[in-house]
N, C-alpha and C positions, 0 to 999 in steps of 0.2 A: 674670514668670510666663508670658507668651506665648511666650518663647523656650524655656522648659522644656517646655511642652505641644507645641510644634512638634517638638522633638527626640524626644519620645516617639512622635509620629506616624510618624516614619521609622525608629525603631529597635525598636519593640515589634512582635513577631510576633503576628498575629491569625489565623493558620491558613495555609491554602493559597492565599488570594487575593493579588492584586497590591496593593502599596502605591501610594499616589498618586504617589510619586516614580518608581517603576518604570513606571507607566502613562505618565507624561510622558516618560520616557526612551525608551520603545518607540514612541511616537506618530510620530516622523519616519520610521521605517522601515516603517510599516504598509503603505503602497502598494507599496513595493519587495518586501516579503515576500509580498504577495498576488500580484504579478506572477510572482515566482519559483515560488510554489506552482502557478500556472496553467501555467507553462512545464514544470515537472516532471510534472504530471498529463498534459499533452498528450504529452510524450515517452513516458511509460510507457504511455499508451493507444495511441499509435502503434506502439510495439514489440509490444505484446500483439496488436493487430489484424493487423499484418504477420505475426506468427508463426502466428496462427490461419488466415489466408488462405493462407499457404505450405503448411501441413499439409493443408488442404482440397484442394490441387492435386495431391497425391501420388496416384499410381495404382498399386496393388499387384496388379492383375489378372494381371500376367505372372509373379508369384512363385508357384512351385508350393508347395502346402501338403501336408504329409504326411497320409495317411489316419488313421494312429494313431501314438501315441508309446508307446514301450515302457513297460509298467507302468502306463499310464493308461487307464482305460475311461471312456466317457461314458455318460450316461443314455440317449441315443438308441441306442447300441450294445447296451445291456442289454435293451431292449424288443424287439429283433428275435428 
């Protein structure tokens, strides 16, 4: 009887949760997975920060802007 109930424990689906067998299987990898998550978040945060800092350094003051574009009027031009 005990063997039959143990078999049901691992084969019967109870929804979206983890079975005890799956929890025991994943346990040895938990620390490594957390370290990997930390490394990936650090890398993504670093790339994002570098990109934002690089864009902030751009100076477009020497680029001439046209006064008007053909076919486009602005609200400021209409009030004059």
